[in-house]
N, C-alpha and C positions, 0 to 999 in steps of 0.2 A: 623480651623482644626489642624494646627501645635500647637497652644496654648493648645488644648485639649491633644494632644500627650505629650507635655512637662509636663502638669499637671499630667497626668496619670503616666508618667515615673518617675517624681519627687516624687510623692506620694508613688509609689511602692518601690523606693529606700529608702525613709525615713522610711517606715514601715519595710523594711528589716533590716536597721541599728538598729532601736529600738528593733527589735526582737533578733538580734544578741547580743545587749548589755544586754537585760533583759533575754535572754535565752528562748524566746517564739516567734520564727520566724513565725510559722504557725498561731498563734493567731493574731499577728499584721497584717499579710497579709490578713487574713480573715476580720478583723475589718476594714481595709482600703477599701477593695473591697465592703463590705456592705455599708459603708458610701458613696462611689462613686456611687453605684447603686441607693441609696436613693436620692442623689443629682440630678441625671439624671431624676429619676422618678418625682421629684418635678418640674423640668423644663418642662417635658412633660405635667404635669397636668396644669401648667399655660398656656402653648401653646394651650392645648385642650380648656380651658375656653375662651381664646381669640378667637379661631376659631368658637366657638359657637355663640358669639355675638361680631363680630369684630367692629361694629359701636358704640356699647355702652361701650366697654372696650378698654383701651390702650393696645398697643402691649407690651408683657412682656420684661422687661430689663434683658435679659439673657447674658451669656458670652459663649465663645467657639463656638462649632458647632451649638448650638441652636440659638445663636445670628445671625449666617449666614442664618439659615433656616427661622427665623422670617423676616429677611431683604428680602429674596427672595420671601416669601409669600406676604409681603407688596408691593413689586414691582409688582408682578403679579396681585394683587388686583387693584392697581392703573392703570395698563395697561388695565385690563378688564373693569374698570370703564370708562376709556377714550373711549374704543371701544363701550361700551354700549351707551355712550352719542352720539357718531357719528351715530350709528345705529338708535338711537331714533330720531335724527335730520333727517336722510334719510327717516325714516318712516313718520315723520310729513310732510316732503316735498311731499312724494308720496301721502299721504292722501289729502293734499291741492290741488295737481295737479288733482287727480281723482275726488275730490269734485267739481272742476271747470268744469269738462267735462260735456257736455250735455247728454252723453250716460250713462246709469246706469251700474255700475260695482259691481259684487257680487263675493266674494271669498268663495269657498266651500271646506270643508275638505273631507277626504276620505269616509265619510258617507253622503255626500251631505248636511251637516249641514252648516248654514251660519256662517262664521268667521268674515266677515267684509263686509259692503256695503256703497256706497257713497250716497250723498244727492239725486242724480237723481233717484236712485232706489226707493226712497220714492214717488217721483212724478209719476214715470212710473209704478211701481209694487206694490206700497202700503206698502213696507217694512218699519218697524219702529224700529230704533235703539235707545237703546240697547235691547229692549224687544224681538225682533225677532232673536237676536244672539243666536246660538245654536239650532235653529229650522231647521227641514228638509225643504228644499225649495219646495219640491213636496207637502208638507202639506199646504203650503201657496198659491201656484199657482196650481190649480187642473184641468186645461184644459187637456183633453186626449192627444192632440198633444204634450203638454209640458211634460207630464208624459212619453210618448214614447221617447222624446228627452233625458230625464234624464236616461232612461233605456239603452241607447247606451253603447257600450264598453267604458270603462273609458280612453282608449288610443286613441280614435278617436274624431274628432271634429264633430259638428252637427249644424244645423240651422233650425229654424221654424218661421213662421209668424203667429201671432194671435192677437186678441184684448187685450187691457190692462185689467187686472183683476179689476181695480178700475174705469176705464173710457172706456166703449166699443167704444167710438168715436175715441180713439187713436189706431192706428195700429202699432204693434211692430214687429221688426225683432230681434229675440233672437238667439244668437250664444253661443256655449259652447266650451271651449278649455281646453285640459289637460295640466297640468304643475306640476312640483315638484314631490313629492312622493304620487301619488294617488289623488292629489288635482285637482280642476277644477275651471276655471274662466268663469263666466257668464257675457256676454256683451249684453246689450239691447239698441237698437237704435229706436228712434221714426221715422217711415217712413210714417206717416199719410199723409204728403204732397205728397210724391211720389205715395202713394196709390190713392189719390184723382186725381192726374194728369193722372195716368194710367187709372182710371175709366172714366175720361173726354175724354181721347183719344179713349177708346173703344166705349163710347157713341157717340162720334163724327163720328167715322167710321161707326157705325151701322146706325146712322141717315142719313148720306150722301148716304150710300149704298141703304137704303130703298127709298130715294128720287130719286136716279138714276134708280132704277129698273123699275118703270112704264114707264118713257119716253123712255128708251132703248127698252122696249118691243113694244111700239107703233111704234117707229122708225124702228125696225126690221120688223114689220108687213108690213108697207108701202113699205119698200125696197123689200120684198119678192113678193109683188103684182106687183111692177114695173119690177122686174126681169122676172116674168112670162108673162108679156105683151111685146112681142117681137117688136111690132110696135110702141113703145114709142119713140124711138130715134135710133141713129146710133149705130154701133158696139162699138164704143168708150164709148158711154153712158152706154151701157149694161155692159161693163167691169168695169166702174166706180161704177155702182150699185152693182156689185158682190163684188168689193173690199170694198165698204162701208158696205155691209152685213157682210163680214168677220170681219171687225174691230168692228162692233157693237156686233157680236157674241163673240169676244174676250173680249169686255168690260162687256158683260153680265156674262161671265165666271169669270172675275175678281170680279164683284159685288157679285156673288154667293159665291165665296171663302172668300171674306171679311165678308159676313154675317155669314158664317159657322164658321170662326175663331172668330168672335165677340161673337157668342153664346157660343163657347167653353171657351173663356176667362172670360166672365162675368157671367157664370153660378155659382150660389151659392149652389144649391142642385143637387145631382146626379139624373139623370133620372132613371126610372124603368129599371132594368136589367133582361133579360130572357135568357134561353139557346139559343144560336145562332148556326144554322147549317152552320158552316164556310165552309165545303166542297162544299155545294150547292151554297153558296154565291160566292166562288172563281170560280166555274164553270161558273156562270153567268158573272162574271167580265172578264173571259177569252173570252167568246163569244163576249162581248162588245169590248174587246181589239182587236179581229181579225177584227171586222168591222172598228174600228179606224185605224188599220194598213193599210187597203185597198191595194193599189198597191205596198206598200213596202214589203208585204208578209213576215212578221216576223214569225218565228217558235215559237209558244207559247205552252208550255207544262205545265200540271198540275199534280202533284203527291200529293194526299191528303189522309190522314188517315180519312176515312169517319166515323170511330167510335169515332172521337175526335171532340166534340163541344166545345163551349166557352161561359161562362157566361158574358154577357155584353149588350151594347146597339147596336142593329143591324144597325141602321142608321149611327151611328158614325163609327163603324167598317168597314162598306161598304165604307164610304168616305175615310178612311185611306188606306185600302187595294187597292182601285181603284186608288188612287193618286200614290201609289208606282208603279202600273202596267202602268199607263199612262206615268209616268216619264220614265220608262224603254223603252216604245215604242218611245217616243220623242227623246231619246238620243242613241238609238241603230240603227246602219245602216240597210238598207234594207236587208231582208232575214237573219237577225241576230237571235240569239237564246235568248228566254226569258223563264225562268223556275220558276214556283211557287211550293214550297214544304211546305206542311202543315203537321207537325208531332209533336211528343212528344219527348223531349230530355231525356237523361238518368236520369237527375235529376227530371223528371216528369213535366217539364215546357213546355206548349204548345208554339210552335214556327212557325212563317211563314217566309220563305226565298224567296225573289224575286231576282233571279240571271239573269244578262244579259251579253251580249258580246258587250256592247257599248263602248263609248269613254273613260269611266273611269273618275275619279276625282283626281286631284293632292292632295297630303297629306296636304298641307297648307290650303286647302279649306274645308277639312272634318269637323273641329270643328264649322264651321259657316253655313253649308248648311241647317240647320234647322231654321235659323233665317228668320224672315219675310222679303220678298222682296230681299233676298240675291240671286244674280245670279253670276255664274262664268264668263259667257260671256253674257252680257246684250243684245247685238244685236241679237246673235244667239238664245237666249232664247225667245225673243219677236217674231222672225220669226217662231218659232215652236209652238207658242201659250202659252208659259208658263207665269204664273202670279207671280212666286216667292213665292207662299203661300202654295204650295202642301205639302212640308215636314214639314212646321210649323204646318199645320193641323194634319199631322200624329203624330208629337211629342205630341201635346196637347191631341189627342184622346188616345194615348198609356198611357200618364200620368194619365188620368181619369180612365184607366183600370189597374192601378198598373203594368204597363209594360214600357219597354224602347226600344229605337231603336239603333241597332248596325250597323255600316257601314264599309264595307271593299271595297277598290277600288284600281285599278292599271291602270294608263294611258295606253290606247291602248288595254287593255284586258277586261275591264268590271268592274262591281260592284256587290256587294251583300248587300242587305238591309234586316236586320234580326229583326223581331219583337218578343221580348221575354216577355211572360206573366208569372205571378206567378202560381205555381203548383195548388193552390186552385181554379183557374178560369177554369180549365179543366172540361168539362162535358162529361160523357160517352154516347155512342149511340149504337144501335144494329146493325148498318151497318158496313161492313168491308172495307178494303183498296180498293181505286179506283184509276185508272189512266186514264187520257185523254190526248190527244195530237193533 
């Protein structure tokens, strides 16, 4: 920079002296300025040619400010090349690591087009690199459930399980995660073994339950006969027969719940759905609940919009709703209040609320109460006849009806179990609002 200033200053001074000597100051100043501009233009031209093909041409040997510019550009190019090499090494390491993973990994751009896929994606999804690069993933995997997964908001994660598009014997767990600027990452895991173990568990439970059903029925029949014959033995024997009958009844209840849950879990096709008169069903459940309450004399109330029916499977819905009411009776003190409310929410969603004034559930137990055989107090649950399967059945029935269960509870004050159905399942009726108590 200083050299350029000295050159410019010296040239102007020389042009000025020549002009004074020869009596043509402006001519020599103009001539020097023109020459200096042409010289700078020449340096810019050589710099431009070098920047066009820096790998094929040498950097221009300039002087002055252009020399410094060339040096800085060359330094930046070398630093950029070094960073590029490092990034290339990181990318190769990442690709080797993901290629070694047993799970398929697919990188999708903002248009859900494949940018990169590892080797496992070929084995599990049938993707072929590089031929499938740039293809929309939904054009290659056309399962309806997968298309719905890809239609989710790009900012949320999602998961679906379905057979492999190239091998139906493989069962895949497919998850999608958002990242970067509109990009998404598809991770596919082979869960065939877990699926087989789960099916084996369900089949085992169903088989054992079926095998236990007949001998329990026979045993209960003999016990009922012995209970009715008062002259069989002493009072202590009669009490023993009664206790045995109660335990056999409890086992029968457990077997029936296991069979019901097994049918719900192993069902591949949806049963026929019809308009269900939910208000009438709830009225019948309330009558049965009053009989079950007996001497405890619970106050059971029903508020039902009789004009609101539901499209679904009547047997399954009856099982789910009755399980909620039976649970409320078991865990609500004598003469407590149990209220059933069947109505349509403002969003148009049919809703059943079962509200009680029972013992309540601690917050740490709420996430697990719908698990199979989960009991908050095992001894107390067994004494009250609970099997630990009621809420699991409710959860599966609601899942089959595109609904979900919400639970609100407070210790010492009671609980609210809320079944929320999609608005499309509501069915109109000509009957109006009814109340019973």
